C-alpha positions, 0 to 999 in steps of 0.5 A, spaced: 434 913 535 435 910 542 430 907 545 432 910 553 434 916 555 440 916 558 440 918 565 444 924 565 440 927 559 434 926 564 437 929 570 438 935 566 431 935 564 429 935 571 427 928 572 432 926 577 430 931 583 427 926 589 420 926 590 419 928 597 412 926 597 410 919 598 404 920 592 405 921 585 402 928 582 399 925 576 399 931 573 406 933 573 408 926 571 405 927 565 407 933 563 414 930 564 413 925 560 410 929 555 417 933 555 422 928 555 417 925 549 417 931 546 425 932 547 426 925 544 422 925 538 423 932 536 416 934 535 413 941 538 410 940 545 403 942 542 403 936 538 405 931 544 400 929 549 399 923 555 393 919 554 393 915 560 398 912 566 398 905 568 400 904 575 404 898 576 407 895 582 415 898 580 412 904 579 408 907 572 407 907 565 404 913 562 402 912 554 404 919 550 400 920 543 405 924 538 402 927 532 405 923 525 407 917 530 404 911 528 404 908 535 404 911 542 410 912 546 411 909 553 414 913 559 417 909 564 417 912 572 418 908 578 415 908 584 417 915 586 415 918 580 423 918 577 422 918 570 426 913 568 426 912 560 421 913 554 420 909 548 416 908 542 411 902 543 413 898 536 419 896 533 422 899 528 
């Protein structure tokens, strides 16, 4: 399984649209992360939930719980809220 979505897939899902606001809406960011992780894992969206978002100097990381997964998924976004990748938090 690929660790990261390609940029083209993210763009198709609408995650490449520029953010005209200077602050990121955490609710929208978490919803985007849930949708992307659901698409990557094939797990129904109702079984995927953002559990936290941590701000970093380079953007943010949202931790996403997936039903049946041994560990959470991570969703990385830039400072404007553009998601650039999702990955499983454990090796394997």
